[in-house]
All heavy atoms as an XYZ file, in Angstrom:
841
protein
N      21.566    -72.986     62.682
C      22.389    -73.853     61.884
C      21.723    -74.040     60.514
O      20.535    -74.295     60.423
C      22.532    -75.196     62.595
C      23.400    -76.160     61.860
S      23.699    -77.705     62.771
C      24.265    -77.089     64.328
N      22.501    -73.868     59.470
C      21.976    -74.027     58.117
C      22.294    -75.411     57.576
O      23.313    -76.009     57.919
C      22.572    -72.978     57.177
C      21.916    -71.640     57.290
C      22.472    -70.645     58.078
C      20.744    -71.370     56.626
C      21.875    -69.407     58.193
C      20.127    -70.138     56.733
C      20.705    -69.150     57.512
N      21.406    -75.884     56.714
C      21.576    -77.160     56.037
C      21.501    -76.931     54.533
O      20.920    -75.953     54.074
C      20.480    -78.140     56.465
C      20.550    -78.461     57.928
C      19.818    -77.722     58.853
C      21.372    -79.466     58.392
C      19.895    -77.989     60.201
C      21.464    -79.746     59.744
C      20.718    -79.010     60.636
O      20.811    -79.277     61.968
N      22.084    -77.844     53.778
C      22.069    -77.769     52.322
C      21.034    -78.747     51.786
O      20.895    -79.858     52.293
C      23.455    -78.108     51.742
C      24.473    -77.057     52.171
C      23.406    -78.222     50.218
C      25.899    -77.360     51.740
N      20.330    -78.313     50.768
C      19.353    -79.178     50.130
C      19.083    -78.723     48.711
O      19.687    -77.764     48.226
N      18.172    -79.422     48.072
C      17.789    -79.131     46.688
C      16.281    -78.974     46.623
O      15.555    -79.747     47.256
C      18.226    -80.289     45.761
O      19.622    -80.520     45.939
C      17.953    -79.967     44.310
N      15.823    -77.991     45.859
C      14.384    -77.816     45.675
C      13.867    -79.028     44.905
O      14.266    -79.287     43.778
C      14.062    -76.517     44.905
C      14.586    -75.297     45.646
C      12.559    -76.415     44.644
C      13.948    -75.033     46.973
N      12.994    -79.780     45.543
C      12.435    -80.996     44.951
C      11.206    -80.674     44.104
O      11.106    -81.078     42.967
C      12.085    -81.980     46.069
C      11.590    -83.310     45.601
C      12.705    -84.261     45.208
O      13.892    -83.945     45.383
O      12.382    -85.335     44.704
N      10.250    -79.955     44.705
C       9.037    -79.570     43.986
C       8.612    -78.170     44.427
O       8.890    -77.760     45.551
C       7.861    -80.535     44.259
O       7.605    -80.572     45.655
C       8.150    -81.934     43.756
N       7.924    -77.481     43.524
C       7.392    -76.144     43.813
C       5.982    -76.057     43.261
O       5.717    -76.501     42.148
C       8.262    -75.038     43.166
C       9.576    -74.912     43.910
C       7.536    -73.715     43.163
C      10.466    -73.801     43.400
N       5.084    -75.480     44.050
C       3.742    -75.186     43.590
C       3.603    -73.673     43.628
O       3.324    -73.090     44.680
C       2.696    -75.866     44.479
C       1.291    -75.662     43.971
O       0.953    -74.608     43.434
N       0.464    -76.681     44.127
N       3.845    -73.023     42.492
C       3.833    -71.558     42.442
C       2.440    -70.989     42.687
O       2.301    -69.902     43.231
C       4.395    -71.077     41.108
C       5.879    -71.355     40.978
C       6.456    -70.847     39.682
C       7.944    -71.179     39.630
N       8.585    -70.750     38.405
N       1.408    -71.723     42.295
C       0.044    -71.258     42.493
C      -0.293    -71.147     43.979
O      -0.912    -70.183     44.418
C      -0.954    -72.226     41.818
O      -0.585    -72.370     40.455
C      -2.365    -71.714     41.914
N       0.140    -72.133     44.760
C      -0.169    -72.146     46.193
C       0.978    -71.624     47.055
O       0.882    -71.588     48.269
C      -0.549    -73.551     46.629
C      -1.834    -74.027     45.958
C      -2.261    -75.365     46.478
C      -3.566    -75.789     45.820
N      -4.019    -77.084     46.328
N       2.084    -71.227     46.422
C       3.224    -70.574     47.088
C       3.914    -71.452     48.134
O       4.210    -71.008     49.236
C       2.803    -69.247     47.701
N       4.165    -72.698     47.782
C       4.923    -73.565     48.672
C       5.743    -74.565     47.868
O       5.600    -74.673     46.650
C       4.012    -74.296     49.672
C       3.188    -75.407     49.058
C       3.710    -76.698     48.923
C       1.891    -75.192     48.615
C       2.954    -77.712     48.362
C       1.137    -76.202     48.065
C       1.671    -77.464     47.940
O       0.934    -78.474     47.381
N       6.608    -75.283     48.566
C       7.408    -76.299     47.910
C       8.016    -77.246     48.928
O       7.733    -77.154     50.129
N       8.847    -78.157     48.428
C       9.536    -79.117     49.287
C      11.016    -79.134     48.947
O      11.399    -79.056     47.775
C       8.950    -80.524     49.119
C       7.587    -80.659     49.733
C       6.446    -80.404     48.993
C       7.453    -81.017     51.067
C       5.192    -80.517     49.560
C       6.202    -81.124     51.642
C       5.062    -80.878     50.894
N      11.829    -79.233     49.985
C      13.278    -79.302     49.841
C      13.736    -80.705     50.196
O      13.299    -81.269     51.210
C      13.967    -78.298     50.789
C      13.613    -76.874     50.384
C      15.482    -78.513     50.804
C      14.080    -75.827     51.356
N      14.624    -81.248     49.369
C      15.255    -82.527     49.675
C      16.592    -82.211     50.332
O      17.521    -81.750     49.671
C      15.475    -83.339     48.405
C      16.142    -84.672     48.657
C      16.346    -85.431     47.362
C      17.004    -86.767     47.646
N      17.252    -87.496     46.398
N      16.718    -82.429     51.656
C      17.980    -82.153     52.338
C      19.099    -83.054     51.807
O      18.837    -84.154     51.316
C      17.681    -82.486     53.803
C      16.192    -82.449     53.918
C      15.681    -82.890     52.583
N      20.335    -82.596     51.924
C      21.474    -83.375     51.423
C      21.586    -84.716     52.137
O      22.107    -85.664     51.578
C      22.773    -82.586     51.591
O      22.972    -82.254     52.945
N      21.061    -84.839     53.355
C      21.119    -86.086     54.107
C      19.899    -86.960     53.914
O      19.764    -88.000     54.545
C      21.318    -85.816     55.604
C      20.526    -84.670     56.138
C      20.984    -83.409     56.353
C      19.149    -84.641     56.507
N      19.992    -82.609     56.840
C      18.848    -83.339     56.944
C      18.130    -85.590     56.509
C      17.594    -82.960     57.379
C      16.873    -85.217     56.935
C      16.610    -83.915     57.366
N      18.981    -86.562     53.023
C      17.724    -87.296     52.839
C      17.962    -88.702     52.307
O      18.771    -88.909     51.411
C      16.811    -86.535     51.892
N      17.234    -89.638     52.877
C      17.292    -91.028     52.439
C      16.154    -91.311     51.464
O      16.316    -92.023     50.488
C      17.198    -91.986     53.659
C      17.155    -93.433     53.209
C      18.353    -91.730     54.603
N      14.977    -90.741     51.731
C      13.828    -90.936     50.851
C      12.928    -89.701     50.921
O      13.241    -88.731     51.597
C      13.068    -92.218     51.221
C      12.627    -92.220     52.669
O      12.078    -91.236     53.156
N      12.862    -93.314     53.368
N      11.802    -89.760     50.230
C      10.910    -88.593     50.154
C      10.330    -88.195     51.502
O       9.908    -87.063     51.699
C       9.784    -88.862     49.163
C      10.312    -88.979     47.741
C       9.215    -88.996     46.774
N       8.744    -87.603     46.637
C       7.852    -87.219     45.776
N       7.301    -88.065     44.968
N       7.486    -85.962     45.704
N      10.305    -89.126     52.460
C       9.786    -88.789     53.785
C      10.663    -87.774     54.497
O      10.240    -87.155     55.466
C       9.652    -90.048     54.655
C       8.564    -90.968     54.145
O       7.605    -90.534     53.534
N       8.728    -92.250     54.383
N      11.899    -87.613     54.039
C      12.821    -86.649     54.642
C      12.647    -85.239     54.076
O      13.218    -84.290     54.598
C      14.279    -87.084     54.422
C      14.659    -88.299     55.250
O      14.119    -88.460     56.357
O      15.497    -89.072     54.784
N      11.890    -85.096     52.989
C      11.707    -83.782     52.378
C      11.013    -82.837     53.355
O      10.158    -83.244     54.132
C      10.901    -83.887     51.093
C      11.695    -84.538     49.980
O      12.868    -84.849     50.144
N      11.057    -84.766     48.850
N      11.396    -81.563     53.285
C      10.856    -80.551     54.189
C      10.022    -79.529     53.425
O      10.421    -79.026     52.380
C      11.998    -79.829     54.909
C      12.809    -80.700     55.857
C      14.096    -79.997     56.237
C      11.993    -81.030     57.089
N       8.880    -79.194     53.995
C       7.977    -78.200     53.445
C       8.561    -76.804     53.650
O       9.226    -76.539     54.653
C       6.635    -78.308     54.175
C       5.664    -77.212     53.846
C       4.841    -77.313     52.742
C       5.571    -76.087     54.643
C       3.941    -76.300     52.436
C       4.676    -75.071     54.347
C       3.862    -75.192     53.240
N       8.328    -75.915     52.695
C       8.605    -74.486     52.911
C       7.533    -73.666     52.221
O       6.946    -74.083     51.233
C      10.001    -74.090     52.405
C      10.141    -74.014     50.913
C       9.950    -72.823     50.232
C      10.471    -75.149     50.183
C      10.085    -72.747     48.855
C      10.607    -75.086     48.806
C      10.413    -73.885     48.138
N       7.243    -72.525     52.788
C       6.291    -71.587     52.196
C       7.092    -70.439     51.592
O       8.159    -70.097     52.089
C       5.329    -71.058     53.265
C       4.173    -70.327     52.679
N       4.228    -68.995     52.368
C       2.949    -70.743     52.328
C       3.075    -68.619     51.845
N       2.282    -69.661     51.811
N       6.587    -69.854     50.538
C       7.312    -68.767     49.871
C       7.603    -67.597     50.802
O       8.551    -66.872     50.592
C       6.534    -68.277     48.648
C       6.643    -69.189     47.440
C       7.097    -70.492     47.541
C       6.284    -68.729     46.197
C       7.190    -71.327     46.437
C       6.375    -69.544     45.069
C       6.827    -70.841     45.197
N       6.802    -67.413     51.860
C       7.073    -66.320     52.803
C       8.387    -66.554     53.550
O       8.919    -65.632     54.165
C       5.922    -66.143     53.789
C       5.778    -67.274     54.782
C       4.621    -67.042     55.713
C       4.503    -68.218     56.677
N       3.355    -68.092     57.537
N       8.928    -67.773     53.490
C      10.184    -68.100     54.166
C      11.397    -67.987     53.249
O      12.496    -68.374     53.637
C      10.110    -69.511     54.757
C       9.028    -69.623     55.796
O       8.773    -68.679     56.543
N       8.367    -70.744     55.844
N      11.197    -67.473     52.041
C      12.318    -67.274     51.124
C      13.057    -65.990     51.481
O      12.451    -65.011     51.900
C      11.818    -67.177     49.677
C      11.116    -68.410     49.114
C      10.599    -68.111     47.709
C      12.032    -69.603     49.107
N      14.365    -66.007     51.319
C      15.201    -64.833     51.575
C      15.974    -64.526     50.297
O      16.737    -65.371     49.851
C      16.190    -65.100     52.732
C      17.050    -63.886     52.980
C      15.458    -65.529     53.983
N      15.871    -63.399     49.663
C      14.839    -62.395     49.896
C      13.487    -62.917     49.434
O      13.420    -63.847     48.631
C      15.300    -61.215     49.045
C      16.061    -61.836     47.931
C      16.720    -63.065     48.525
N      12.452    -62.300     49.927
C      11.100    -62.811     49.639
C      10.746    -62.782     48.167
O       9.915    -63.545     47.712
C      10.068    -62.015     50.431
C      10.219    -62.246     51.901
C       8.909    -62.493     52.567
N       9.149    -62.946     53.926
C       8.615    -62.409     54.983
N       7.807    -61.396     54.865
N       8.880    -62.885     56.178
N      11.371    -61.918     47.417
C      11.033    -61.814     45.996
C      11.851    -62.772     45.121
O      11.718    -62.758     43.919
C      11.178    -60.377     45.486
C      12.597    -59.857     45.469
C      12.983    -59.187     46.772
O      12.379    -59.400     47.800
N      14.005    -58.359     46.735
N      12.705    -63.609     45.738
C      13.507    -64.515     44.913
C      12.617    -65.609     44.320
O      11.588    -65.963     44.879
C      14.671    -65.112     45.708
S      14.245    -66.438     46.807
N      13.011    -66.092     43.179
C      12.231    -67.106     42.486
C      13.078    -68.357     42.333
O      14.038    -68.373     41.566
C      11.785    -66.591     41.117
C      10.880    -65.404     41.223
C      11.372    -64.124     41.046
C       9.541    -65.566     41.534
C      10.544    -63.017     41.163
C       8.705    -64.469     41.655
C       9.205    -63.192     41.464
N      12.744    -69.364     43.091
C      13.481    -70.618     43.033
C      12.844    -71.553     42.021
O      11.652    -71.470     41.740
C      13.491    -71.284     44.410
C      14.271    -70.543     45.477
C      14.073    -71.231     46.829
C      15.743    -70.501     45.149
N      13.660    -72.434     41.507
C      13.192    -73.433     40.554
C      13.571    -74.810     41.070
O      14.508    -74.959     41.854
C      13.850    -73.206     39.197
C      13.548    -71.873     38.571
C      14.384    -71.619     37.324
O      15.197    -72.491     36.949
O      14.223    -70.553     36.741
N      12.860    -75.816     40.602
C      13.189    -77.183     40.980
C      14.621    -77.494     40.556
O      15.071    -77.071     39.497
C      12.207    -78.157     40.339
C      10.814    -78.018     40.920
C       9.782    -78.865     40.222
O      10.122    -79.665     39.338
O       8.592    -78.719     40.574
N      15.347    -78.181     41.434
C      16.726    -78.547     41.151
C      17.761    -77.557     41.658
O      18.945    -77.859     41.675
N      17.328    -76.369     42.102
C      18.274    -75.376     42.627
C      18.766    -75.807     44.005
O      18.004    -76.297     44.831
C      17.615    -73.997     42.764
C      17.276    -73.345     41.458
C      18.470    -72.656     40.888
C      18.048    -71.888     39.652
N      19.106    -71.141     39.067
N      20.054    -75.596     44.260
C      20.629    -75.910     45.559
C      20.394    -74.730     46.496
O      20.611    -73.579     46.115
C      22.120    -76.202     45.418
C      22.700    -76.932     46.592
C      24.096    -77.455     46.327
O      24.840    -76.821     45.563
O      24.426    -78.486     46.900
N      19.939    -75.029     47.722
C      19.576    -73.980     48.670
C      20.174    -74.262     50.052
O      20.566    -75.386     50.366
C      18.041    -73.848     48.813
C      17.410    -73.347     47.536
C      17.410    -75.158     49.260
N      20.224    -73.225     50.852
C      20.531    -73.323     52.277
C      19.241    -73.018     53.029
O      18.414    -72.224     52.564
C      21.599    -72.308     52.676
C      23.016    -72.628     52.228
C      23.915    -71.424     52.438
C      23.563    -73.817     52.983
N      19.068    -73.634     54.187
C      17.853    -73.411     54.967
C      18.086    -73.793     56.422
O      19.020    -74.517     56.746
C      16.688    -74.247     54.402
C      16.949    -75.727     54.424
C      16.502    -76.511     55.474
C      17.660    -76.337     53.400
C      16.754    -77.866     55.504
C      17.918    -77.692     53.422
C      17.468    -78.467     54.478
N      17.231    -73.270     57.280
C      17.199    -73.658     58.694
C      15.976    -74.549     58.884
O      15.041    -74.492     58.108
C      17.069    -72.439     59.596
C      18.275    -71.545     59.594
C      18.093    -70.437     60.633
N      19.118    -69.438     60.538
C      20.292    -69.499     61.159
N      20.579    -70.534     61.913
N      21.172    -68.536     61.038
N      15.993    -75.341     59.947
C      14.841    -76.179     60.275
C      14.231    -75.693     61.572
O      14.924    -75.511     62.572
C      15.241    -77.660     60.416
C      15.823    -78.182     59.104
C      14.023    -78.502     60.831
C      16.379    -79.585     59.201
N      12.916    -75.468     61.538
C      12.167    -75.103     62.731
C      10.880    -75.910     62.740
O      10.437    -76.390     61.699
C      11.851    -73.615     62.739
C      13.081    -72.738     62.879
C      12.757    -71.264     62.946
O      11.587    -70.914     63.183
O      13.681    -70.462     62.757
N      10.279    -76.038     63.899
C       9.008    -76.733     64.019
C       7.870    -75.736     63.869
O       7.935    -74.632     64.400
C       8.902    -77.440     65.368
C       9.965    -78.493     65.651
C       9.753    -79.077     67.043
C       9.974    -79.586     64.603
N       6.829    -76.149     63.146
C       5.663    -75.282     63.029
C       4.814    -75.410     64.297
O       5.207    -76.082     65.257
C       4.869    -75.577     61.755
C       4.176    -76.935     61.759
O       4.149    -77.618     62.801
O       3.649    -77.315     60.701
N       3.650    -74.795     64.324
C       2.792    -74.792     65.512
C       2.355    -76.193     65.925
O       2.069    -76.443     67.094
C       1.571    -73.920     65.260
N       2.331    -77.126     64.969
C       1.931    -78.504     65.268
C       3.125    -79.399     65.582
O       2.968    -80.594     65.772
C       1.148    -79.085     64.101
C      -0.157    -78.378     63.834
C      -0.881    -79.008     62.672
C      -2.182    -78.280     62.404
N      -2.900    -78.854     61.273
N       4.325    -78.832     65.584
C       5.517    -79.618     65.868
C       6.113    -80.328     64.674
O       6.967    -81.189     64.819
N       5.685    -79.956     63.475
C       6.192    -80.565     62.251
C       7.403    -79.771     61.762
O       7.329    -78.544     61.638
C       5.101    -80.606     61.157
C       5.640    -81.189     59.865
C       3.890    -81.380     61.647
N       8.525    -80.433     61.467
C       9.699    -79.708     60.963
C       9.421    -79.098     59.593
O       8.809    -79.734     58.729
C      10.776    -80.782     60.852
C      10.236    -81.993     61.498
C       8.761    -81.854     61.598
N       9.859    -77.860     59.417
C       9.739    -77.206     58.107
C      10.948    -76.318     57.873
O      11.647    -75.939     58.811
C       8.434    -76.422     57.997
C       8.287    -75.268     58.940
S       6.709    -74.413     58.786
C       6.812    -73.695     57.172
N      11.199    -76.022     56.617
C      12.348    -75.193     56.240
C      12.007    -73.721     56.416
O      10.932    -73.270     56.052
C      12.744    -75.484     54.802
N      12.958    -72.986     56.998
C      12.841    -71.540     57.207
C      14.070    -70.871     56.606
O      15.103    -71.512     56.425
C      12.784    -71.224     58.698
C      11.630    -71.854     59.426
C      10.333    -71.118     59.185
O      10.317    -69.951     58.807
N       9.221    -71.793     59.382
N      13.985    -69.584     56.348
C      15.119    -68.795     55.829
C      15.766    -69.498     54.631
O      16.977    -69.711     54.590
C      16.154    -68.546     56.917
C      15.645    -67.726     58.072
C      16.723    -67.469     59.110
O      17.818    -67.013     58.719
O      16.457    -67.738     60.292
N      14.962    -69.841     53.664
C      15.426    -70.555     52.477
C      16.021    -69.566     51.486
O      15.394    -68.568     51.143
C      14.255    -71.316     51.805
C      14.717    -72.030     50.555
C      13.608    -72.272     52.792
N      17.255    -69.835     51.040
C      17.833    -69.002     49.994
C      18.788    -69.808     49.134
O      19.339    -70.819     49.566
C      18.497    -67.742     50.553
C      19.633    -67.980     51.513
C      20.948    -67.978     51.075
C      19.380    -68.201     52.845
C      21.986    -68.176     51.957
C      20.411    -68.392     53.745
C      21.721    -68.388     53.302
N      18.929    -69.338     47.915
C      19.793    -70.021     46.959
C      21.238    -69.978     47.442
O      21.712    -68.950     47.932
C      19.662    -69.354     45.586
C      19.951    -70.286     44.458
C      19.606    -69.691     43.109
O      18.737    -68.797     43.025
O      20.233    -70.126     42.135
N      21.938    -71.075     47.307
C      23.289    -71.213     47.857
C      24.264    -70.197     47.261
O      25.211    -69.788     47.928
C      23.798    -72.664     47.687
C      24.898    -72.962     48.700
C      24.207    -72.946     46.278
C      25.210    -74.417     48.858
N      24.005    -69.744     46.042
C      24.928    -68.786     45.420
C      24.956    -67.442     46.146
O      25.875    -66.665     45.974
C      24.601    -68.592     43.941
C      23.317    -67.857     43.646
C      23.111    -67.735     42.155
C      21.850    -66.970     41.821
N      21.664    -66.865     40.381
N      23.953    -67.183     47.007
C      23.921    -65.930     47.754
C      24.547    -66.043     49.149
O      24.604    -65.074     49.883
C      22.477    -65.433     47.915
C      21.838    -65.106     46.599
C      20.734    -65.828     46.142
C      22.339    -64.098     45.781
C      20.147    -65.535     44.925
C      21.753    -63.807     44.567
C      20.657    -64.528     44.139
O      20.081    -64.246     42.942
N      25.026    -67.223     49.510
C      25.584    -67.444     50.849
C      27.043    -67.038     50.915
O      27.764    -67.112     49.921
C      25.452    -68.913     51.221
N      27.473    -66.620     52.104
C      28.893    -66.347     52.282
C      29.614    -67.678     52.504
O      29.014    -68.680     52.873
C      29.150    -65.361     53.423
C      28.640    -65.853     54.752
O      29.092    -66.917     55.213
O      27.782    -65.179     55.340
N      30.914    -67.683     52.286
C      31.705    -68.915     52.316
C      31.632    -69.633     53.659
O      31.530    -70.856     53.706
C      33.158    -68.613     51.958
N      31.658    -68.908     54.768
C      31.647    -69.565     56.071
C      30.322    -70.286     56.328
O      30.296    -71.352     56.928
C      31.925    -68.563     57.191
O      30.900    -67.603     57.264
N      29.222    -69.728     55.859
C      27.921    -70.385     56.023
C      27.898    -71.691     55.244
O      27.424    -72.711     55.731
C      26.779    -69.471     55.546
O      26.832    -68.245     56.267
C      25.424    -70.122     55.757
N      28.436    -71.680     54.040
C      28.462    -72.889     53.210
C      29.339    -73.957     53.842
O      28.940    -75.117     53.950
C      28.934    -72.569     51.779
C      27.918    -71.649     51.085
C      29.136    -73.850     50.979
C      28.392    -71.098     49.775
N      30.526    -73.583     54.289
C      31.443    -74.554     54.901
C      30.801    -75.193     56.129
O      30.829    -76.409     56.293
C      32.786    -73.894     55.276
C      33.620    -74.813     56.149
C      33.548    -73.532     54.017
N      30.200    -74.384     56.986
C      29.554    -74.921     58.184
C      28.360    -75.803     57.834
O      28.134    -76.819     58.479
C      29.115    -73.795     59.115
C      30.291    -73.094     59.746
O      31.353    -73.669     59.914
N      30.104    -71.829     60.080
N      27.590    -75.435     56.843
C      26.420    -76.220     56.451
C      26.832    -77.553     55.845
O      26.201    -78.569     56.101
C      25.569    -75.437     55.454
N      27.882    -77.567     55.046
C      28.293    -78.796     54.385
C      28.735    -79.868     55.366
O      28.666    -81.045     55.060
C      29.432    -78.519     53.400
C      28.976    -77.804     52.156
C      30.121    -77.543     51.197
O      31.279    -77.483     51.635
O      29.826    -77.402     50.007
N      29.168    -79.473     56.542
C      29.659    -80.455     57.507
C      28.530    -81.038     58.352
O      28.759    -81.935     59.139
C      30.710    -79.836     58.458
O      30.094    -78.789     59.192
C      31.894    -79.315     57.682
N      27.321    -80.543     58.183
C      26.210    -81.005     59.010
C      25.598    -82.291     58.476
O      25.515    -82.505     57.282
C      25.122    -79.927     59.093
C      25.611    -78.624     59.649
C      26.283    -78.787     60.999
O      25.780    -79.498     61.849
N      27.408    -78.146     61.185
N      25.174    -83.113     59.394
C      24.476    -84.349     59.080
C      23.002    -84.161     59.427
O      22.581    -83.098     59.839
C      25.074    -85.506     59.887
C      26.542    -85.736     59.608
C      26.807    -86.151     58.183
O      26.082    -86.962     57.624
N      27.825    -85.583     57.559
N      22.263    -85.239     59.308
C      20.846    -85.206     59.673
C      20.732    -84.682     61.105
O      21.446    -85.132     61.992
C      20.265    -86.609     59.607
C      18.824    -86.705     60.077
C      18.423    -88.155     60.292
N      18.615    -88.961     59.117
C      17.678    -89.184     58.212
N      16.485    -88.654     58.353
N      17.929    -89.953     57.170
N      19.836    -83.714     61.351
C      19.680    -83.197     62.710
C      19.297    -84.320     63.668
O      18.473    -85.161     63.340
C      18.543    -82.182     62.581
C      18.516    -81.840     61.141
C      18.978    -83.052     60.402
N      19.920    -84.336     64.817
C      19.645    -85.378     65.802
C      18.168    -85.387     66.161
O      17.576    -84.350     66.424
C      20.474    -85.124     67.057
C      20.428    -86.264     68.033
C      21.385    -86.059     69.176
O      22.481    -85.511     68.943
O      21.019    -86.433     70.280
N      17.570    -86.551     66.143
C      16.162    -86.694     66.496
C      15.210    -86.446     65.347
O      14.008    -86.594     65.503
N      15.708    -86.081     64.194
C      14.845    -85.800     63.052
C      14.948    -86.965     62.077
O      15.849    -87.018     61.253
C      15.259    -84.500     62.369
C      14.391    -84.016     61.220
C      12.988    -83.698     61.715
C      15.004    -82.788     60.584
N      14.058    -87.914     62.188
C      14.081    -89.100     61.347
C      12.941    -89.056     60.354
O      11.854    -88.565     60.656
C      13.961    -90.362     62.208
C      15.025    -90.512     63.289
C      14.705    -91.726     64.152
C      16.402    -90.646     62.667
N      13.174    -89.569     59.168
C      12.148    -89.570     58.126
C      10.849    -90.198     58.589
O       9.765    -89.714     58.286
N      10.927    -91.278     59.354
C       9.723    -91.943     59.826
C       8.938    -91.029     60.773
O       7.702    -91.032     60.762
C      10.067    -93.257     60.524
O      10.937    -93.019     61.617
N       9.645    -90.226     61.574
C       8.966    -89.307     62.487
C       8.260    -88.206     61.706
O       7.148    -87.825     62.029
C       9.960    -88.687     63.461
C      10.524    -89.687     64.444
C      11.667    -89.102     65.242
O      12.429    -88.291     64.735
N      11.776    -89.508     66.492
N       8.923    -87.693     60.679
C       8.296    -86.655     59.851
C       7.037    -87.211     59.183
O       6.006    -86.576     59.155
C       9.303    -86.126     58.800
C      10.456    -85.432     59.495
C       8.602    -85.184     57.821
C      11.582    -85.053     58.563
N       7.144    -88.438     58.656
C       6.004    -89.063     57.987
C       4.836    -89.204     58.958
O       3.700    -88.885     58.614
C       6.399    -90.433     57.436
C       5.288    -91.117     56.682
C       5.738    -92.468     56.157
C       4.585    -93.162     55.459
N       4.917    -94.518     55.050
N       5.085    -89.661     60.173
C       4.035    -89.816     61.167
C       3.373    -88.478     61.475
O       2.161    -88.395     61.573
C       4.604    -90.414     62.454
C       4.949    -91.881     62.344
C       5.665    -92.400     63.577
O       5.577    -91.748     64.644
O       6.305    -93.451     63.476
N       4.181    -87.437     61.635
C       3.636    -86.124     61.921
C       2.767    -85.624     60.769
O       1.702    -85.046     60.989
C       4.747    -85.129     62.215
C       5.481    -85.334     63.539
C       6.723    -84.472     63.591
C       4.568    -85.037     64.709
N       3.203    -85.851     59.534
C       2.421    -85.407     58.370
C       1.105    -86.161     58.277
O       0.089    -85.613     57.888
C       3.230    -85.599     57.088
C       4.330    -84.590     56.936
C       5.012    -84.742     55.607
N       6.086    -83.777     55.498
C       7.177    -83.970     54.788
N       7.342    -85.082     54.110
N       8.110    -83.052     54.740
N       1.127    -87.465     58.608
C      -0.092    -88.267     58.508
C      -1.129    -87.857     59.543
O      -2.314    -88.050     59.337
C       0.257    -89.752     58.661
C       0.991    -90.304     57.452
C       1.502    -91.711     57.655
O       1.431    -92.241     58.791
O       1.991    -92.295     56.662
N      -0.704    -87.259     60.650
C      -1.628    -86.819     61.699
C      -2.352    -85.543     61.322
O      -3.342    -85.193     61.932
C      -0.870    -86.612     63.015
C      -0.408    -87.902     63.638
C       0.338    -87.638     64.929
C       0.871    -88.920     65.507
N       1.644    -88.695     66.728
N      -1.835    -84.804     60.331
C      -2.437    -83.526     59.936
C      -3.860    -83.715     59.424
O      -4.228    -84.615     58.812
C      -1.608    -82.861     58.843
C      -0.459    -82.107     59.375
C       0.187    -81.367     58.256
C       1.140    -80.337     58.772
N       1.703    -79.537     57.722
């Protein structure tokens, strides 16, 4: 399932960034992504760009964005399905914050 979000911050030197999901209430809802998860890998995203992404848990159980790509490259059915999605069940900003603080 894909979700819609906006690139909040990017660190090009360290090859990672954070996405603000469309359902985000505050910064605790932002999701980490690594440049290796960009589709295609050579794409160059900028802050403020609208993207589609999947959510998966990393090895420590922390939610992160996978298969990140700019929304302009998506087919219409993917966009329509993503736009109707709400916050994933069980994924609360406070839970993400707690998981990040344990790192």
